[in-house]
C-alpha positions, -999 to +999 in steps of 0.1 A: +640+370-060+630+370-024+641+396+002+648+383+037+650+403+069+669+384+096+665+394+132+676+374+163+645+362+182+662+365+216+672+402+213+650+433+208+655+450+174+670+481+191+700+460+204+706+441+171+696+457+138+683+435+111+705+418+084+691+422+049+696+395+023+683+388-012+677+352-023+677+346-061+665+311-072+668+300-109+652+267-120+657+247-152+629+221-159+633+191-182+602+170-190+609+132-195+577+119-211+588+083-211+591+083-173+563+108-167+588+129-146+599+165-145+635+170-134+645+203-120+679+218-114+678+248-090+705+273-082+699+294-051+722+324-045+723+347-014+733+383-017+738+408+011+721+442+010+735+474+025+723+486+059+725+520+074+714+506+108+741+479+111+777+488+107+788+451+104+762+444+078+774+474+058+810+462+060+800+427+049+781+441+020+811+462+009+834+432+011+811+410-010+813+436-039+779+424-053+789+387-054+768+360-039+779+350-004+762+315-006+754+295-037+736+261-035+723+237-061+694+213-057+681+185-079+643+180-077+622+153-094+585+156-098+565+125-104+528+119-109+510+091-089 
């Protein structure tokens, strides 16, 4: 789990409070010895965190009700040269 703090680069932090997100990545690895490859299926989910500094971020967190707001899947193949 990774915690991200998102702040616009063009505005001072006093004008635009940070948006807090938590990124959870789960990976499932499968070794294929005949090919000498490792296949990986990754699921990455983004969750919003509450913020006392940002009213909109707090409202978005309340509306998400603890569910992921973005879920992505990736297929990765590792090979040996």
